[in-house]
C-alpha positions as CSV (number, residue, x, y, z in Angstrom):
1,M,12.8,-49.1,53.7
2,N,9.9,-51.0,52.1
3,K,8.4,-52.0,55.5
4,F,7.8,-48.3,56.3
5,Q,5.1,-45.9,55.3
6,C,7.6,-43.7,53.6
7,S,8.6,-46.4,51.0
8,P,6.4,-44.8,48.2
9,W,8.9,-41.9,48.4
10,S,12.0,-43.8,48.5
11,E,12.7,-43.2,44.6
12,N,13.8,-39.9,43.5
13,S,14.0,-38.1,46.9
14,C,16.2,-37.4,49.9
15,C,14.2,-39.7,52.0
16,D,17.0,-41.9,53.5
17,Q,16.5,-45.0,55.8
18,Q,17.3,-43.0,58.9
19,T,14.7,-40.3,58.1
20,S,12.1,-42.9,57.5
21,I,12.9,-44.8,60.8
22,R,12.7,-41.7,62.8
23,T,9.4,-40.6,61.2
24,H,7.9,-43.7,62.5
25,H,8.7,-43.2,66.1
26,M,5.8,-41.8,68.3
27,L,8.3,-39.1,69.2
28,N,9.8,-38.2,65.8
29,Q,12.7,-36.2,64.6
30,F,10.8,-32.8,65.4
31,N,10.3,-33.9,69.1
32,F,6.6,-34.0,68.4
33,N,4.9,-36.6,70.5
34,L,1.8,-38.1,68.9
35,T,0.9,-40.0,72.1
36,H,0.5,-36.7,74.1
37,C,-2.7,-38.1,75.7
38,G,-1.1,-41.5,76.7
39,M,0.5,-44.5,75.0
40,D,-2.8,-45.9,73.8
41,S,-4.3,-42.6,72.7
42,I,-3.5,-43.0,69.0
43,S,-4.7,-46.0,67.1
44,A,-2.5,-47.9,64.6
45,G,-4.6,-46.7,61.7
46,C,-4.6,-43.0,62.9
47,H,-0.8,-43.3,63.5
48,R,-0.4,-44.6,60.0
49,Y,-1.9,-41.4,58.5
50,F,0.1,-39.1,60.7
51,I,3.2,-40.9,59.5
52,K,2.2,-40.5,55.9
53,N,1.7,-36.7,56.6
54,L,5.2,-36.5,57.8
55,C,6.6,-38.7,55.1
56,Y,5.0,-36.3,52.5
57,Y,6.7,-33.3,54.2
58,N,10.1,-35.0,54.6
59,C,10.4,-37.0,51.4
60,D,8.1,-35.7,48.6
61,P,10.4,-33.6,46.1
62,Y,7.3,-31.9,44.8
63,I,6.1,-29.6,47.8
64,E,7.6,-26.3,46.4
65,P,4.4,-24.6,45.4
66,W,3.2,-24.6,49.0
67,I,6.3,-23.7,51.0
68,V,6.3,-20.6,53.1
69,K,8.5,-19.0,55.8
70,S,7.6,-20.3,59.3
71,D,6.7,-17.8,62.0
72,S,7.0,-20.2,65.0
73,K,9.9,-21.5,67.0
74,F,8.2,-25.0,67.6
75,G,6.0,-27.2,65.7
76,I,6.3,-30.2,63.4
77,E,6.7,-28.3,60.3
78,D,9.1,-25.6,61.5
79,Y,12.2,-27.5,60.4
80,G,14.5,-25.1,58.7
81,Q,12.1,-22.2,59.4
82,E,9.9,-23.3,56.6
83,R,6.4,-24.9,56.4
84,I,3.9,-25.9,53.8
85,V,0.3,-24.3,53.6
86,Q,-2.9,-24.9,51.7
87,V,-1.8,-28.0,50.1
88,P,-4.8,-29.4,48.1
89,L,-5.4,-32.8,49.7
90,C,-7.7,-35.2,48.0
91,E,-11.0,-35.4,49.6
92,S,-10.9,-39.4,49.8
93,D,-7.5,-39.3,51.6
94,C,-8.8,-36.8,54.2
95,I,-12.0,-38.9,54.7
96,E,-10.0,-42.1,55.2
97,W,-7.6,-40.4,57.6
98,W,-10.6,-39.0,59.6
99,N,-12.3,-42.4,59.7
100,Q,-9.0,-43.9,61.0
101,C,-8.8,-41.3,63.8
102,S,-12.3,-39.9,64.8
103,E,-13.5,-42.6,67.3
104,S,-10.2,-44.5,68.0
105,S,-7.8,-41.7,69.0
106,M,-7.7,-38.9,71.4
107,T,-6.3,-35.4,71.6
108,C,-6.5,-32.3,73.9
109,V,-6.2,-29.4,71.4
110,R,-7.6,-28.5,67.9
111,N,-4.4,-26.9,66.4
112,W,-1.5,-29.1,66.9
113,R,1.0,-26.6,65.6
114,K,-0.1,-23.7,67.8
115,H,-2.0,-24.8,70.9
116,F,0.4,-27.3,72.6
117,E,2.7,-26.2,75.4
118,W,6.4,-27.1,74.7
119,N,8.5,-27.9,77.8
120,D,10.4,-30.8,79.4
121,G,7.5,-31.9,81.4
122,G,9.2,-30.7,84.6
123,E,12.1,-33.2,84.2
124,S,15.4,-31.3,83.7
125,D,17.0,-34.3,81.9
126,S,14.1,-34.8,79.5
127,I,13.9,-33.4,76.0
128,I,11.6,-30.5,75.2
129,T,8.4,-31.8,73.5
130,N,4.6,-31.0,73.1
131,H,2.3,-31.3,76.1
132,C,-1.3,-30.7,76.7
133,P,-2.1,-27.3,78.1
134,N,-3.1,-27.1,81.8
135,G,-6.7,-27.9,82.2
136,A,-7.0,-29.4,78.7
137,R,-8.9,-32.8,78.6
138,C,-8.1,-35.6,76.4
139,I,-11.2,-36.6,74.4
140,P,-11.9,-38.5,71.1
141,F,-11.2,-36.7,67.8
142,K,-14.9,-36.8,67.0
143,F,-15.7,-34.4,69.9
144,V,-12.8,-32.1,68.9
145,Y,-13.5,-31.7,65.2
146,K,-16.8,-31.3,63.7
147,D,-16.1,-33.4,60.5
148,A,-13.3,-34.7,58.2
149,Y,-12.9,-31.3,56.5
150,D,-12.5,-29.5,59.8
151,F,-10.0,-32.1,61.1
152,C,-7.8,-32.2,58.1
153,Q,-7.7,-28.4,57.6
154,T,-7.2,-27.5,61.4
155,V,-5.0,-30.1,62.9
156,W,-1.8,-28.9,61.2
157,D,-2.8,-25.3,61.1
158,N,-3.9,-24.9,57.5
159,R,-1.4,-27.2,56.0
160,W,-4.1,-28.9,54.0
161,K,-7.0,-27.5,51.8
162,V,-9.4,-30.4,51.2
163,V,-10.6,-30.5,47.5
164,Q,-12.6,-32.8,45.5
165,D,-10.9,-35.8,44.0
166,T,-11.8,-34.5,40.5
167,E,-9.5,-31.6,41.1
168,Q,-5.7,-31.4,41.1
169,C,-4.9,-32.9,44.5
170,I,-2.2,-34.5,46.6
171,T,-2.6,-38.2,47.6
172,F,-0.7,-40.4,50.1
173,E,-1.9,-43.5,48.4
174,F,0.5,-44.6,45.7
175,E,2.8,-47.6,45.6
176,G,6.1,-45.9,44.6
177,G,8.8,-47.9,42.9
178,N,7.9,-48.5,39.3
179,Q,4.7,-46.3,39.8
180,S,5.4,-42.6,39.3
181,N,4.6,-40.2,42.0
182,P,1.2,-38.7,41.1
183,N,1.9,-35.6,43.2
184,R,4.5,-34.5,40.6
185,L,1.9,-33.6,38.1
186,V,-0.2,-31.8,40.8
187,A,2.8,-29.7,41.8
188,E,3.6,-28.9,38.2
189,Y,0.0,-27.8,37.6
190,Y,0.1,-25.4,40.6
191,L,3.5,-23.9,39.8
192,N,2.1,-23.1,36.2
193,E,-0.9,-21.5,37.8
194,H,1.4,-19.4,40.1
195,L,3.6,-18.3,37.2
196,K,0.5,-17.3,35.1
197,L,-0.6,-15.2,38.1
198,L,2.8,-13.6,38.6
199,L,3.0,-12.8,34.9
200,H,-0.5,-11.3,34.9
201,I,0.3,-9.0,37.9
202,D,3.7,-8.0,36.5
203,L,2.3,-7.2,33.0
204,I,-0.6,-5.0,34.2
205,P,1.7,-2.0,35.2
206,L,3.6,-2.4,31.8
207,F,0.3,-2.4,30.0
208,M,-0.9,0.7,31.9
209,E,2.5,2.5,31.1
210,F,2.3,1.5,27.4
211,S,-1.3,2.7,27.3
212,I,-0.5,6.1,28.8
213,F,2.4,6.4,26.3
214,I,0.2,5.6,23.4
215,I,-2.5,8.2,24.6
216,F,0.4,10.7,25.0
217,I,1.6,10.2,21.4
218,Y,-1.9,10.4,20.2
219,F,-2.5,13.8,21.6
220,I,1.0,15.0,20.5
221,V,0.0,13.9,16.8
222,I,-3.4,15.6,17.1
223,I,-1.6,18.9,18.2
224,I,0.8,18.6,15.4
225,V,-1.9,18.0,12.8
226,K,-3.8,21.1,14.1
227,I,-0.7,23.2,13.9
228,C,0.0,22.1,10.4
229,K,-3.6,22.8,9.3
230,R,-3.4,26.4,10.6
231,R,-0.2,27.0,8.3
């Protein structure tokens, strides 16, 4: 699997050879067609980054902090009725992805998860896949999105949240093999943050109940003391 973009994830994951091979097709295992604007509408560099996106979703074992239930029937991330949202993507990865796509590749919609029409293209023996809506024009990415941030955060419907490289963030650029997956530490950080938030929320009602109990005991003691003094 080393010749494929998914090779960095080949260790310690469920990314088998068949998954990797299908990920690299223009029509992948989710029946999503990257060349919806024609066979030459996606450059090799742009295609490479979209493959890395899919490799991350299919193969990275550390996506748990960002998994949510999916609300759509179709879409590249609706496999198993789950998707990932608000994954912190390193700014440098986003900018390089944008640079590879902005001028050399074309599309007809901004949100690739929601705005396509899914049908068989009028061919009864064809598979159902994504198509440009009627009247939508295929134009370069740079005229569809205003900048790298807009592109990365919009194209897959809020899958990515671009953050500075100095923050805890996900990257596609690591060698794999003997080099550990840097995304593991990022996932652990966010899992710990989620746990802290949950504990904080859960402890607030307990603290309030305890405070009310202490106040109640305080007034009971005051009343008892007053009664004793009267005697």
